[in-house]
PyMOL Python script that loads the backbone (N, CA, C, O; Angstrom):
from pymol import cmd

cmd.read_pdbstr("""\
ATOM      1  N   MET A   1     143.489  84.730 155.996  1.00  0.00           N
ATOM      2  CA  MET A   1     144.613  85.217 157.048  1.00  0.00           C
ATOM      3  C   MET A   1     143.992  86.304 157.518  1.00  0.00           C
ATOM      4  O   MET A   1     143.351  86.928 156.673  1.00  0.00           O
ATOM      5  N   ALA A   2     143.989  86.782 158.771  1.00  0.00           N
ATOM      6  CA  ALA A   2     143.691  87.825 159.392  1.00  0.00           C
ATOM      7  C   ALA A   2     144.830  88.401 160.367  1.00  0.00           C
ATOM      8  O   ALA A   2     145.687  87.700 160.905  1.00  0.00           O
ATOM      9  N   CYS A   3     144.682  89.983 160.527  1.00  0.00           N
ATOM     10  CA  CYS A   3     145.899  90.294 161.417  1.00  0.00           C
ATOM     11  C   CYS A   3     146.037  89.430 162.684  1.00  0.00           C
ATOM     12  O   CYS A   3     147.151  89.081 163.074  1.00  0.00           O
ATOM     13  N   VAL A   4     145.212  89.178 163.153  1.00  0.00           N
ATOM     14  CA  VAL A   4     145.337  88.367 164.313  1.00  0.00           C
ATOM     15  C   VAL A   4     145.842  86.955 164.235  1.00  0.00           C
ATOM     16  O   VAL A   4     146.296  86.402 165.237  1.00  0.00           O
ATOM     17  N   THR A   5     145.766  86.302 162.954  1.00  0.00           N
ATOM     18  CA  THR A   5     146.898  85.559 162.996  1.00  0.00           C
ATOM     19  C   THR A   5     148.492  85.559 163.132  1.00  0.00           C
ATOM     20  O   THR A   5     149.061  84.494 163.369  1.00  0.00           O
ATOM     21  N   CYS A   6     149.120  86.587 163.003  1.00  0.00           N
ATOM     22  CA  CYS A   6     150.412  87.045 163.421  1.00  0.00           C
ATOM     23  C   CYS A   6     150.405  87.720 164.303  1.00  0.00           C
ATOM     24  O   CYS A   6     151.174  87.318 165.176  1.00  0.00           O
ATOM     25  N   HIS A   7     149.762  88.837 164.607  1.00  0.00           N
ATOM     26  CA  HIS A   7     149.740  89.887 165.568  1.00  0.00           C
ATOM     27  C   HIS A   7     149.046  89.694 166.904  1.00  0.00           C
ATOM     28  O   HIS A   7     149.190  90.455 167.860  1.00  0.00           O
ATOM     29  N   GLY A   8     148.185  88.477 166.886  1.00  0.00           N
ATOM     30  CA  GLY A   8     147.544  87.881 168.287  1.00  0.00           C
ATOM     31  C   GLY A   8     146.420  88.661 168.345  1.00  0.00           C
ATOM     32  O   GLY A   8     146.233  89.582 167.549  1.00  0.00           O
ATOM     33  N   PRO A   9     145.463  88.298 169.441  1.00  0.00           N
ATOM     34  CA  PRO A   9     144.123  88.898 169.557  1.00  0.00           C
ATOM     35  C   PRO A   9     144.415  90.237 170.219  1.00  0.00           C
ATOM     36  O   PRO A   9     143.455  90.994 170.075  1.00  0.00           O
ATOM     37  N   GLU A  10     145.298  90.713 170.812  1.00  0.00           N
ATOM     38  CA  GLU A  10     145.587  91.851 171.432  1.00  0.00           C
ATOM     39  C   GLU A  10     146.465  92.674 170.766  1.00  0.00           C
ATOM     40  O   GLU A  10     146.756  93.726 171.335  1.00  0.00           O
ATOM     41  N   GLY A  11     147.054  92.394 169.476  1.00  0.00           N
ATOM     42  CA  GLY A  11     147.964  93.055 168.677  1.00  0.00           C
ATOM     43  C   GLY A  11     149.457  93.356 169.416  1.00  0.00           C
ATOM     44  O   GLY A  11     150.243  94.273 169.176  1.00  0.00           O
ATOM     45  N   LYS A  12     149.568  92.264 170.394  1.00  0.00           N
ATOM     46  CA  LYS A  12     151.016  92.713 171.137  1.00  0.00           C
ATOM     47  C   LYS A  12     152.210  91.651 170.230  1.00  0.00           C
ATOM     48  O   LYS A  12     153.361  91.544 170.652  1.00  0.00           O
ATOM     49  N   GLY A  13     151.789  90.994 169.090  1.00  0.00           N
ATOM     50  CA  GLY A  13     152.685  90.567 168.082  1.00  0.00           C
ATOM     51  C   GLY A  13     153.606  89.325 169.055  1.00  0.00           C
ATOM     52  O   GLY A  13     153.254  89.021 170.194  1.00  0.00           O
ATOM     53  N   GLY A  14     154.758  88.741 168.389  1.00  0.00           N
ATOM     54  CA  GLY A  14     155.079  87.466 168.865  1.00  0.00           C
ATOM     55  C   GLY A  14     155.952  86.925 167.924  1.00  0.00           C
ATOM     56  O   GLY A  14     156.506  87.499 166.986  1.00  0.00           O
ATOM     57  N   LEU A  15     156.022  85.687 168.295  1.00  0.00           N
ATOM     58  CA  LEU A  15     156.825  84.575 167.155  1.00  0.00           C
ATOM     59  C   LEU A  15     155.486  84.156 166.379  1.00  0.00           C
ATOM     60  O   LEU A  15     154.393  84.063 166.937  1.00  0.00           O
ATOM     61  N   TYR A  16     155.728  83.902 164.940  1.00  0.00           N
ATOM     62  CA  TYR A  16     154.810  83.322 164.203  1.00  0.00           C
ATOM     63  C   TYR A  16     155.739  82.406 163.193  1.00  0.00           C
ATOM     64  O   TYR A  16     156.757  82.724 162.579  1.00  0.00           O
ATOM     65  N   LEU A  17     155.049  81.202 163.239  1.00  0.00           N
ATOM     66  CA  LEU A  17     155.744  80.078 162.359  1.00  0.00           C
ATOM     67  C   LEU A  17     155.218  80.266 160.597  1.00  0.00           C
ATOM     68  O   LEU A  17     154.098  79.974 160.179  1.00  0.00           O
ATOM     69  N   ALA A  18     156.037  80.666 160.003  1.00  0.00           N
ATOM     70  CA  ALA A  18     155.755  80.443 158.608  1.00  0.00           C
ATOM     71  C   ALA A  18     156.747  80.409 157.833  1.00  0.00           C
ATOM     72  O   ALA A  18     157.410  81.445 157.889  1.00  0.00           O
ATOM     73  N   MET A  19     157.159  79.576 157.065  1.00  0.00           N
ATOM     74  CA  MET A  19     158.600  79.081 156.357  1.00  0.00           C
ATOM     75  C   MET A  19     159.708  79.515 157.129  1.00  0.00           C
ATOM     76  O   MET A  19     160.619  80.139 156.584  1.00  0.00           O
ATOM     77  N   GLY A  20     159.728  79.241 158.388  1.00  0.00           N
ATOM     78  CA  GLY A  20     160.655  79.797 159.410  1.00  0.00           C
ATOM     79  C   GLY A  20     159.853  80.483 160.417  1.00  0.00           C
ATOM     80  O   GLY A  20     158.623  80.436 160.422  1.00  0.00           O
ATOM     81  N   ILE A  21     160.592  81.157 161.317  1.00  0.00           N
ATOM     82  CA  ILE A  21     160.228  81.843 162.498  1.00  0.00           C
ATOM     83  C   ILE A  21     160.288  83.214 162.276  1.00  0.00           C
ATOM     84  O   ILE A  21     161.370  83.801 162.229  1.00  0.00           O
ATOM     85  N   VAL A  22     158.960  83.910 162.100  1.00  0.00           N
ATOM     86  CA  VAL A  22     159.077  85.624 161.996  1.00  0.00           C
ATOM     87  C   VAL A  22     158.429  86.349 163.284  1.00  0.00           C
ATOM     88  O   VAL A  22     157.406  86.025 163.887  1.00  0.00           O
ATOM     89  N   ARG A  23     159.223  87.312 163.510  1.00  0.00           N
ATOM     90  CA  ARG A  23     158.958  88.028 164.874  1.00  0.00           C
ATOM     91  C   ARG A  23     157.988  88.995 164.379  1.00  0.00           C
ATOM     92  O   ARG A  23     158.502  89.932 163.768  1.00  0.00           O
ATOM     93  N   THR A  24     156.689  89.013 164.486  1.00  0.00           N
ATOM     94  CA  THR A  24     155.787  90.115 164.491  1.00  0.00           C
ATOM     95  C   THR A  24     155.900  91.186 165.429  1.00  0.00           C
ATOM     96  O   THR A  24     156.220  91.047 166.609  1.00  0.00           O
ATOM     97  N   PRO A  25     155.614  92.304 164.831  1.00  0.00           N
ATOM     98  CA  PRO A  25     155.493  93.500 165.692  1.00  0.00           C
ATOM     99  C   PRO A  25     154.193  93.970 166.742  1.00  0.00           C
ATOM    100  O   PRO A  25     153.005  93.952 166.422  1.00  0.00           O
ATOM    101  N   ASN A  26     154.550  94.240 167.596  1.00  0.00           N
ATOM    102  CA  ASN A  26     153.072  95.006 168.438  1.00  0.00           C
ATOM    103  C   ASN A  26     152.600  96.141 167.552  1.00  0.00           C
ATOM    104  O   ASN A  26     153.216  97.143 167.190  1.00  0.00           O
ATOM    105  N   ILE A  27     151.484  95.789 167.314  1.00  0.00           N
ATOM    106  CA  ILE A  27     150.279  96.696 166.606  1.00  0.00           C
ATOM    107  C   ILE A  27     149.552  97.577 167.270  1.00  0.00           C
ATOM    108  O   ILE A  27     148.948  98.450 166.647  1.00  0.00           O
ATOM    109  N   GLN A  28     149.494  97.499 168.578  1.00  0.00           N
ATOM    110  CA  GLN A  28     148.744  98.273 169.488  1.00  0.00           C
ATOM    111  C   GLN A  28     148.872  99.838 169.251  1.00  0.00           C
ATOM    112  O   GLN A  28     149.994 100.340 169.321  1.00  0.00           O
ATOM    113  N   TYR A  29     147.810 100.596 168.984  1.00  0.00           N
ATOM    114  CA  TYR A  29     147.724 101.898 168.504  1.00  0.00           C
ATOM    115  C   TYR A  29     148.778 102.597 169.184  1.00  0.00           C
ATOM    116  O   TYR A  29     149.623 103.126 168.461  1.00  0.00           O
ATOM    117  N   GLY A  30     148.904 102.710 170.472  1.00  0.00           N
ATOM    118  CA  GLY A  30     149.440 103.666 171.185  1.00  0.00           C
ATOM    119  C   GLY A  30     150.961 103.046 171.061  1.00  0.00           C
ATOM    120  O   GLY A  30     151.840 103.895 171.204  1.00  0.00           O
ATOM    121  N   VAL A  31     151.366 101.830 170.842  1.00  0.00           N
ATOM    122  CA  VAL A  31     152.901 101.685 170.394  1.00  0.00           C
ATOM    123  C   VAL A  31     153.260 102.147 169.229  1.00  0.00           C
ATOM    124  O   VAL A  31     154.332 102.721 169.037  1.00  0.00           O
ATOM    125  N   LEU A  32     152.095 101.860 168.055  1.00  0.00           N
ATOM    126  CA  LEU A  32     152.729 102.263 166.927  1.00  0.00           C
ATOM    127  C   LEU A  32     152.900 103.818 166.885  1.00  0.00           C
ATOM    128  O   LEU A  32     153.905 104.232 166.307  1.00  0.00           O
ATOM    129  N   THR A  33     152.131 104.626 167.370  1.00  0.00           N
ATOM    130  CA  THR A  33     152.144 105.928 167.110  1.00  0.00           C
ATOM    131  C   THR A  33     153.246 106.488 168.290  1.00  0.00           C
ATOM    132  O   THR A  33     153.432 107.700 168.389  1.00  0.00           O
ATOM    133  N   GLY A  34     153.753 105.809 168.915  1.00  0.00           N
ATOM    134  CA  GLY A  34     154.993 106.422 169.794  1.00  0.00           C
ATOM    135  C   GLY A  34     154.378 106.835 171.180  1.00  0.00           C
ATOM    136  O   GLY A  34     155.174 107.146 172.066  1.00  0.00           O
ATOM    137  N   GLN A  35     153.217 106.862 171.407  1.00  0.00           N
ATOM    138  CA  GLN A  35     152.511 107.384 172.734  1.00  0.00           C
ATOM    139  C   GLN A  35     152.633 106.273 173.973  1.00  0.00           C
ATOM    140  O   GLN A  35     152.534 106.569 175.164  1.00  0.00           O
ATOM    141  N   ILE A  36     152.834 105.121 173.522  1.00  0.00           N
ATOM    142  CA  ILE A  36     153.222 104.429 174.694  1.00  0.00           C
ATOM    143  C   ILE A  36     154.587 103.637 174.470  1.00  0.00           C
ATOM    144  O   ILE A  36     154.521 102.982 173.430  1.00  0.00           O
ATOM    145  N   MET A  37     155.584 103.524 175.012  1.00  0.00           N
ATOM    146  CA  MET A  37     156.751 102.861 175.177  1.00  0.00           C
ATOM    147  C   MET A  37     156.555 101.392 175.834  1.00  0.00           C
ATOM    148  O   MET A  37     155.914 101.259 176.876  1.00  0.00           O
ATOM    149  N   ILE A  38     157.126 100.339 175.182  1.00  0.00           N
ATOM    150  CA  ILE A  38     157.122  99.112 175.788  1.00  0.00           C
ATOM    151  C   ILE A  38     158.457  98.486 175.759  1.00  0.00           C
ATOM    152  O   ILE A  38     159.253  98.690 174.842  1.00  0.00           O
ATOM    153  N   GLU A  39     158.702  97.704 176.792  1.00  0.00           N
ATOM    154  CA  GLU A  39     160.155  97.190 177.108  1.00  0.00           C
ATOM    155  C   GLU A  39     160.139  95.749 176.254  1.00  0.00           C
ATOM    156  O   GLU A  39     159.068  95.142 176.250  1.00  0.00           O
ATOM    157  N   GLU A  40     161.030  95.294 175.685  1.00  0.00           N
ATOM    158  CA  GLU A  40     161.161  93.946 174.976  1.00  0.00           C
ATOM    159  C   GLU A  40     161.408  93.052 175.976  1.00  0.00           C
ATOM    160  O   GLU A  40     162.008  93.347 177.009  1.00  0.00           O
ATOM    161  N   GLU A  41     160.937  91.881 175.695  1.00  0.00           N
ATOM    162  CA  GLU A  41     160.979  90.927 176.772  1.00  0.00           C
ATOM    163  C   GLU A  41     162.408  90.254 176.713  1.00  0.00           C
ATOM    164  O   GLU A  41     163.012  90.155 175.645  1.00  0.00           O
ATOM    165  N   SER A  42     162.864  89.847 177.778  1.00  0.00           N
ATOM    166  CA  SER A  42     164.545  89.575 177.574  1.00  0.00           C
ATOM    167  C   SER A  42     164.480  88.028 176.829  1.00  0.00           C
ATOM    168  O   SER A  42     163.614  87.180 177.045  1.00  0.00           O
ATOM    169  N   GLY A  43     165.544  87.916 175.971  1.00  0.00           N
ATOM    170  CA  GLY A  43     165.651  86.772 175.077  1.00  0.00           C
ATOM    171  C   GLY A  43     165.035  87.011 174.085  1.00  0.00           C
ATOM    172  O   GLY A  43     164.873  85.938 173.504  1.00  0.00           O
ATOM    173  N   THR A  44     164.474  88.010 173.401  1.00  0.00           N
ATOM    174  CA  THR A  44     163.819  88.155 172.190  1.00  0.00           C
ATOM    175  C   THR A  44     164.633  89.317 171.578  1.00  0.00           C
ATOM    176  O   THR A  44     165.142  90.261 172.182  1.00  0.00           O
ATOM    177  N   GLU A  45     164.656  89.016 170.056  1.00  0.00           N
ATOM    178  CA  GLU A  45     165.210  90.148 169.280  1.00  0.00           C
ATOM    179  C   GLU A  45     164.366  91.521 169.422  1.00  0.00           C
ATOM    180  O   GLU A  45     163.140  91.404 169.411  1.00  0.00           O
ATOM    181  N   ALA A  46     164.834  92.602 169.533  1.00  0.00           N
ATOM    182  CA  ALA A  46     164.519  93.833 169.628  1.00  0.00           C
ATOM    183  C   ALA A  46     163.909  94.390 168.199  1.00  0.00           C
ATOM    184  O   ALA A  46     164.583  94.279 167.175  1.00  0.00           O
ATOM    185  N   GLU A  47     162.654  94.970 168.181  1.00  0.00           N
ATOM    186  CA  GLU A  47     162.140  95.457 166.958  1.00  0.00           C
ATOM    187  C   GLU A  47     163.158  96.575 166.354  1.00  0.00           C
ATOM    188  O   GLU A  47     163.756  97.346 167.105  1.00  0.00           O
ATOM    189  N   GLU A  48     163.285  96.600 165.160  1.00  0.00           N
ATOM    190  CA  GLU A  48     163.883  97.875 164.519  1.00  0.00           C
ATOM    191  C   GLU A  48     163.034  98.915 165.000  1.00  0.00           C
ATOM    192  O   GLU A  48     161.805  98.861 165.055  1.00  0.00           O
ATOM    193  N   PRO A  49     163.933 100.087 165.426  1.00  0.00           N
ATOM    194  CA  PRO A  49     163.241 101.411 165.655  1.00  0.00           C
ATOM    195  C   PRO A  49     162.682 102.085 164.256  1.00  0.00           C
ATOM    196  O   PRO A  49     163.139 101.969 163.118  1.00  0.00           O
ATOM    197  N   HIS A  50     161.422 102.906 164.773  1.00  0.00           N
ATOM    198  CA  HIS A  50     160.875 103.524 163.422  1.00  0.00           C
ATOM    199  C   HIS A  50     160.317 104.614 164.023  1.00  0.00           C
ATOM    200  O   HIS A  50     160.123 104.690 165.236  1.00  0.00           O
ATOM    201  N   ALA A  51     160.023 105.550 163.145  1.00  0.00           N
ATOM    202  CA  ALA A  51     159.466 107.070 163.523  1.00  0.00           C
ATOM    203  C   ALA A  51     157.910 106.616 163.732  1.00  0.00           C
ATOM    204  O   ALA A  51     157.486 105.601 163.179  1.00  0.00           O
ATOM    205  N   PRO A  52     157.154 107.368 164.501  1.00  0.00           N
ATOM    206  CA  PRO A  52     156.069 107.034 164.914  1.00  0.00           C
ATOM    207  C   PRO A  52     154.849 107.090 163.846  1.00  0.00           C
ATOM    208  O   PRO A  52     154.879 108.072 163.104  1.00  0.00           O
ATOM    209  N   TYR A  53     153.859 106.243 163.675  1.00  0.00           N
ATOM    210  CA  TYR A  53     153.136 105.893 162.926  1.00  0.00           C
ATOM    211  C   TYR A  53     152.058 107.634 162.890  1.00  0.00           C
ATOM    212  O   TYR A  53     152.173 108.490 163.767  1.00  0.00           O
ATOM    213  N   THR A  54     151.256 107.735 161.863  1.00  0.00           N
ATOM    214  CA  THR A  54     150.352 108.757 162.154  1.00  0.00           C
ATOM    215  C   THR A  54     149.233 107.977 161.410  1.00  0.00           C
ATOM    216  O   THR A  54     149.580 106.987 160.766  1.00  0.00           O
ATOM    217  N   ASP A  55     147.881 108.341 161.439  1.00  0.00           N
ATOM    218  CA  ASP A  55     146.977 107.784 160.610  1.00  0.00           C
ATOM    219  C   ASP A  55     147.109 107.302 159.444  1.00  0.00           C
ATOM    220  O   ASP A  55     146.909 106.136 159.105  1.00  0.00           O
ATOM    221  N   GLU A  56     147.526 108.383 158.652  1.00  0.00           N
ATOM    222  CA  GLU A  56     147.637 108.131 157.320  1.00  0.00           C
ATOM    223  C   GLU A  56     148.993 107.141 157.176  1.00  0.00           C
ATOM    224  O   GLU A  56     149.004 106.218 156.361  1.00  0.00           O
ATOM    225  N   SER A  57     150.020 107.407 157.970  1.00  0.00           N
ATOM    226  CA  SER A  57     151.234 106.332 157.654  1.00  0.00           C
ATOM    227  C   SER A  57     150.668 104.844 157.765  1.00  0.00           C
ATOM    228  O   SER A  57     150.932 103.907 157.012  1.00  0.00           O
ATOM    229  N   LEU A  58     149.844 104.843 158.859  1.00  0.00           N
ATOM    230  CA  LEU A  58     149.099 103.685 159.298  1.00  0.00           C
ATOM    231  C   LEU A  58     148.424 102.720 158.014  1.00  0.00           C
ATOM    232  O   LEU A  58     148.544 101.501 157.889  1.00  0.00           O
ATOM    233  N   LYS A  59     147.809 103.506 157.270  1.00  0.00           N
ATOM    234  CA  LYS A  59     146.880 103.195 156.182  1.00  0.00           C
ATOM    235  C   LYS A  59     147.927 102.906 155.275  1.00  0.00           C
ATOM    236  O   LYS A  59     147.727 101.849 154.676  1.00  0.00           O
ATOM    237  N   GLN A  60     149.218 103.620 154.901  1.00  0.00           N
ATOM    238  CA  GLN A  60     149.847 103.248 153.918  1.00  0.00           C
ATOM    239  C   GLN A  60     150.743 101.868 154.296  1.00  0.00           C
ATOM    240  O   GLN A  60     151.044 101.084 153.396  1.00  0.00           O
ATOM    241  N   ALA A  61     151.065 101.679 155.414  1.00  0.00           N
ATOM    242  CA  ALA A  61     151.329 100.449 156.166  1.00  0.00           C
ATOM    243  C   ALA A  61     150.846  99.214 155.835  1.00  0.00           C
ATOM    244  O   ALA A  61     151.480  98.184 155.606  1.00  0.00           O
ATOM    245  N   ILE A  62     149.495  99.436 155.831  1.00  0.00           N
ATOM    246  CA  ILE A  62     148.696  98.472 155.578  1.00  0.00           C
ATOM    247  C   ILE A  62     148.144  98.177 154.219  1.00  0.00           C
ATOM    248  O   ILE A  62     147.976  96.992 153.931  1.00  0.00           O
ATOM    249  N   THR A  63     147.841  99.101 153.351  1.00  0.00           N
ATOM    250  CA  THR A  63     148.051  98.765 151.999  1.00  0.00           C
ATOM    251  C   THR A  63     148.938  98.548 151.084  1.00  0.00           C
ATOM    252  O   THR A  63     148.773  97.831 150.097  1.00  0.00           O
ATOM    253  N   GLN A  64     150.374  99.439 151.503  1.00  0.00           N
ATOM    254  CA  GLN A  64     151.473  99.408 150.650  1.00  0.00           C
ATOM    255  C   GLN A  64     152.606  98.518 151.031  1.00  0.00           C
ATOM    256  O   GLN A  64     153.353  97.888 150.283  1.00  0.00           O
ATOM    257  N   GLY A  65     152.593  98.598 152.665  1.00  0.00           N
ATOM    258  CA  GLY A  65     153.641  97.780 153.143  1.00  0.00           C
ATOM    259  C   GLY A  65     154.728  99.017 153.352  1.00  0.00           C
ATOM    260  O   GLY A  65     155.861  98.857 152.898  1.00  0.00           O
ATOM    261  N   LEU A  66     154.438 100.074 153.941  1.00  0.00           N
ATOM    262  CA  LEU A  66     155.582 100.944 153.837  1.00  0.00           C
ATOM    263  C   LEU A  66     155.623 101.689 155.484  1.00  0.00           C
ATOM    264  O   LEU A  66     154.691 102.083 156.184  1.00  0.00           O
ATOM    265  N   GLU A  67     156.670 101.684 155.657  1.00  0.00           N
ATOM    266  CA  GLU A  67     157.165 102.370 157.310  1.00  0.00           C
ATOM    267  C   GLU A  67     156.835 103.955 156.948  1.00  0.00           C
ATOM    268  O   GLU A  67     156.730 104.522 155.860  1.00  0.00           O
ATOM    269  N   PRO A  68     156.718 104.419 158.266  1.00  0.00           N
ATOM    270  CA  PRO A  68     156.579 105.899 158.423  1.00  0.00           C
ATOM    271  C   PRO A  68     157.712 106.664 157.470  1.00  0.00           C
ATOM    272  O   PRO A  68     157.384 107.613 156.759  1.00  0.00           O
ATOM    273  N   ASP A  69     158.682 106.306 157.509  1.00  0.00           N
ATOM    274  CA  ASP A  69     159.939 106.834 156.448  1.00  0.00           C
ATOM    275  C   ASP A  69     160.010 106.382 155.044  1.00  0.00           C
ATOM    276  O   ASP A  69     160.814 106.831 154.226  1.00  0.00           O
ATOM    277  N   GLY A  70     159.160 105.502 154.815  1.00  0.00           N
ATOM    278  CA  GLY A  70     158.891 105.008 153.130  1.00  0.00           C
ATOM    279  C   GLY A  70     159.599 103.935 153.165  1.00  0.00           C
ATOM    280  O   GLY A  70     159.435 103.272 152.141  1.00  0.00           O
ATOM    281  N   GLU A  71     160.534 103.335 154.128  1.00  0.00           N
ATOM    282  CA  GLU A  71     161.240 101.998 153.922  1.00  0.00           C
ATOM    283  C   GLU A  71     159.941 100.848 153.907  1.00  0.00           C
ATOM    284  O   GLU A  71     158.886 100.982 154.528  1.00  0.00           O
ATOM    285  N   LEU A  72     160.314  99.703 153.037  1.00  0.00           N
ATOM    286  CA  LEU A  72     159.433  98.717 152.967  1.00  0.00           C
ATOM    287  C   LEU A  72     159.401  97.903 154.466  1.00  0.00           C
ATOM    288  O   LEU A  72     160.347  97.720 155.232  1.00  0.00           O
ATOM    289  N   LEU A  73     157.935  97.466 154.619  1.00  0.00           N
ATOM    290  CA  LEU A  73     157.969  96.551 155.735  1.00  0.00           C
ATOM    291  C   LEU A  73     158.500  95.287 155.347  1.00  0.00           C
ATOM    292  O   LEU A  73     158.710  95.071 154.154  1.00  0.00           O
ATOM    293  N   ASN A  74     158.791  94.257 156.386  1.00  0.00           N
ATOM    294  CA  ASN A  74     159.053  92.841 155.985  1.00  0.00           C
ATOM    295  C   ASN A  74     158.269  92.287 155.276  1.00  0.00           C
ATOM    296  O   ASN A  74     157.116  92.503 155.649  1.00  0.00           O
ATOM    297  N   PRO A  75     158.377  91.336 153.965  1.00  0.00           N
ATOM    298  CA  PRO A  75     157.773  91.121 153.235  1.00  0.00           C
ATOM    299  C   PRO A  75     156.853  89.999 153.585  1.00  0.00           C
ATOM    300  O   PRO A  75     156.021  89.542 152.802  1.00  0.00           O
ATOM    301  N   PHE A  76     157.060  89.561 154.869  1.00  0.00           N
ATOM    302  CA  PHE A  76     155.786  88.797 155.332  1.00  0.00           C
ATOM    303  C   PHE A  76     154.402  89.545 155.701  1.00  0.00           C
ATOM    304  O   PHE A  76     153.317  88.993 155.884  1.00  0.00           O
ATOM    305  N   MET A  77     154.661  90.797 155.763  1.00  0.00           N
ATOM    306  CA  MET A  77     153.504  91.563 155.861  1.00  0.00           C
ATOM    307  C   MET A  77     152.534  91.698 154.722  1.00  0.00           C
ATOM    308  O   MET A  77     152.985  92.423 153.835  1.00  0.00           O
ATOM    309  N   PRO A  78     151.435  91.257 154.501  1.00  0.00           N
ATOM    310  CA  PRO A  78     150.515  91.365 153.540  1.00  0.00           C
ATOM    311  C   PRO A  78     150.430  92.862 153.272  1.00  0.00           C
ATOM    312  O   PRO A  78     150.796  93.699 154.097  1.00  0.00           O
ATOM    313  N   ARG A  79     149.905  93.169 152.017  1.00  0.00           N
ATOM    314  CA  ARG A  79     149.667  94.444 151.394  1.00  0.00           C
ATOM    315  C   ARG A  79     148.095  94.411 151.146  1.00  0.00           C
ATOM    316  O   ARG A  79     147.691  93.703 150.224  1.00  0.00           O
ATOM    317  N   TRP A  80     147.436  94.933 151.697  1.00  0.00           N
ATOM    318  CA  TRP A  80     145.893  94.720 151.812  1.00  0.00           C
ATOM    319  C   TRP A  80     145.374  95.415 151.021  1.00  0.00           C
ATOM    320  O   TRP A  80     145.799  96.569 150.964  1.00  0.00           O
ATOM    321  N   SER A  81     144.269  95.017 150.104  1.00  0.00           N
ATOM    322  CA  SER A  81     143.286  95.841 149.174  1.00  0.00           C
ATOM    323  C   SER A  81     142.158  96.192 149.709  1.00  0.00           C
ATOM    324  O   SER A  81     141.327  95.286 149.654  1.00  0.00           O
ATOM    325  N   MET A  82     141.730  97.319 150.295  1.00  0.00           N
ATOM    326  CA  MET A  82     140.277  97.163 150.843  1.00  0.00           C
ATOM    327  C   MET A  82     139.712  98.763 150.539  1.00  0.00           C
ATOM    328  O   MET A  82     140.459  99.715 150.313  1.00  0.00           O
ATOM    329  N   ALA A  83     138.418  98.815 150.584  1.00  0.00           N
ATOM    330  CA  ALA A  83     137.760  99.884 150.316  1.00  0.00           C
ATOM    331  C   ALA A  83     138.295 100.775 151.194  1.00  0.00           C
ATOM    332  O   ALA A  83     138.985 100.331 152.112  1.00  0.00           O
ATOM    333  N   ALA A  84     138.063 102.267 151.065  1.00  0.00           N
ATOM    334  CA  ALA A  84     138.065 103.457 151.959  1.00  0.00           C
ATOM    335  C   ALA A  84     137.436 103.123 153.382  1.00  0.00           C
ATOM    336  O   ALA A  84     138.077 103.008 154.426  1.00  0.00           O
ATOM    337  N   PRO A  85     136.124 102.996 153.232  1.00  0.00           N
ATOM    338  CA  PRO A  85     135.206 102.810 154.489  1.00  0.00           C
ATOM    339  C   PRO A  85     135.862 101.721 155.357  1.00  0.00           C
ATOM    340  O   PRO A  85     135.818 101.842 156.581  1.00  0.00           O
ATOM    341  N   ASP A  86     136.467 100.665 154.789  1.00  0.00           N
ATOM    342  CA  ASP A  86     136.900  99.403 155.665  1.00  0.00           C
ATOM    343  C   ASP A  86     138.292  99.768 156.315  1.00  0.00           C
ATOM    344  O   ASP A  86     138.530  99.400 157.466  1.00  0.00           O
ATOM    345  N   LEU A  87     139.166 100.456 155.620  1.00  0.00           N
ATOM    346  CA  LEU A  87     140.162 100.852 156.112  1.00  0.00           C
ATOM    347  C   LEU A  87     140.006 101.750 157.155  1.00  0.00           C
ATOM    348  O   LEU A  87     140.706 101.566 158.151  1.00  0.00           O
ATOM    349  N   GLU A  88     139.197 102.728 157.135  1.00  0.00           N
ATOM    350  CA  GLU A  88     138.797 103.678 158.319  1.00  0.00           C
ATOM    351  C   GLU A  88     138.353 102.738 159.556  1.00  0.00           C
ATOM    352  O   GLU A  88     138.742 102.917 160.710  1.00  0.00           O
ATOM    353  N   ASP A  89     137.506 101.738 159.151  1.00  0.00           N
ATOM    354  CA  ASP A  89     136.999 100.696 160.334  1.00  0.00           C
ATOM    355  C   ASP A  89     138.494  99.914 160.815  1.00  0.00           C
ATOM    356  O   ASP A  89     138.875 100.000 161.982  1.00  0.00           O
ATOM    357  N   LEU A  90     139.114  99.309 159.990  1.00  0.00           N
ATOM    358  CA  LEU A  90     140.338  98.724 160.479  1.00  0.00           C
ATOM    359  C   LEU A  90     141.164  99.505 161.503  1.00  0.00           C
ATOM    360  O   LEU A  90     141.568  99.045 162.571  1.00  0.00           O
ATOM    361  N   LEU A  91     141.390 100.916 160.978  1.00  0.00           N
ATOM    362  CA  LEU A  91     141.993 101.995 161.986  1.00  0.00           C
ATOM    363  C   LEU A  91     141.323 102.289 163.165  1.00  0.00           C
ATOM    364  O   LEU A  91     142.034 102.419 164.161  1.00  0.00           O
ATOM    365  N   ALA A  92     139.945 102.443 163.309  1.00  0.00           N
ATOM    366  CA  ALA A  92     139.452 102.629 164.311  1.00  0.00           C
ATOM    367  C   ALA A  92     139.200 101.545 165.447  1.00  0.00           C
ATOM    368  O   ALA A  92     138.970 101.785 166.632  1.00  0.00           O
ATOM    369  N   PHE A  93     139.302 100.155 164.763  1.00  0.00           N
ATOM    370  CA  PHE A  93     139.710  99.147 165.545  1.00  0.00           C
ATOM    371  C   PHE A  93     141.268  98.922 166.279  1.00  0.00           C
ATOM    372  O   PHE A  93     141.460  98.415 167.384  1.00  0.00           O
ATOM    373  N   LEU A  94     142.197  99.393 165.436  1.00  0.00           N
ATOM    374  CA  LEU A  94     143.408  99.499 165.852  1.00  0.00           C
ATOM    375  C   LEU A  94     143.526 100.625 166.993  1.00  0.00           C
ATOM    376  O   LEU A  94     144.398 100.495 167.852  1.00  0.00           O
ATOM    377  N   LYS A  95     142.859 101.475 167.007  1.00  0.00           N
ATOM    378  CA  LYS A  95     142.730 102.535 168.213  1.00  0.00           C
ATOM    379  C   LYS A  95     142.045 101.755 169.354  1.00  0.00           C
ATOM    380  O   LYS A  95     142.090 102.332 170.440  1.00  0.00           O
ATOM    381  N   THR A  96     141.551 100.807 169.335  1.00  0.00           N
ATOM    382  CA  THR A  96     141.047  99.852 170.770  1.00  0.00           C
ATOM    383  C   THR A  96     142.037  99.168 171.215  1.00  0.00           C
ATOM    384  O   THR A  96     142.021  98.948 172.426  1.00  0.00           O
ATOM    385  N   LEU A  97     143.045  98.691 170.511  1.00  0.00           N
ATOM    386  CA  LEU A  97     143.972  97.860 171.105  1.00  0.00           C
ATOM    387  C   LEU A  97     145.081  98.510 172.144  1.00  0.00           C
ATOM    388  O   LEU A  97     145.917  97.787 172.686  1.00  0.00           O
TER     389      LEU A  97
END
""", "prot")
cmd.dss("prot")
cmd.show_as("cartoon", "prot")
cmd.util.cbc("prot")
cmd.orient("prot")
């Protein structure tokens, strides 16, 4: 399983079927950090608002499943165990989305 499985090739999220329908959030860097605001598509459930992510809080989300305020992410979000250089590479990739 990879990020693209749930969040899509452009990181925009959407609906994912996994023992039910799960709405996956947009993980584009500008959206996560609050630099870009998006409008929800009509007819879809709005995402819960969260504080803007920083690079460090994104790393915590990926490895520990935590939102910027320390709340737990949806349990469907995997908690990834990866070496520091790999985590830095993933963060650099997220910045391209």
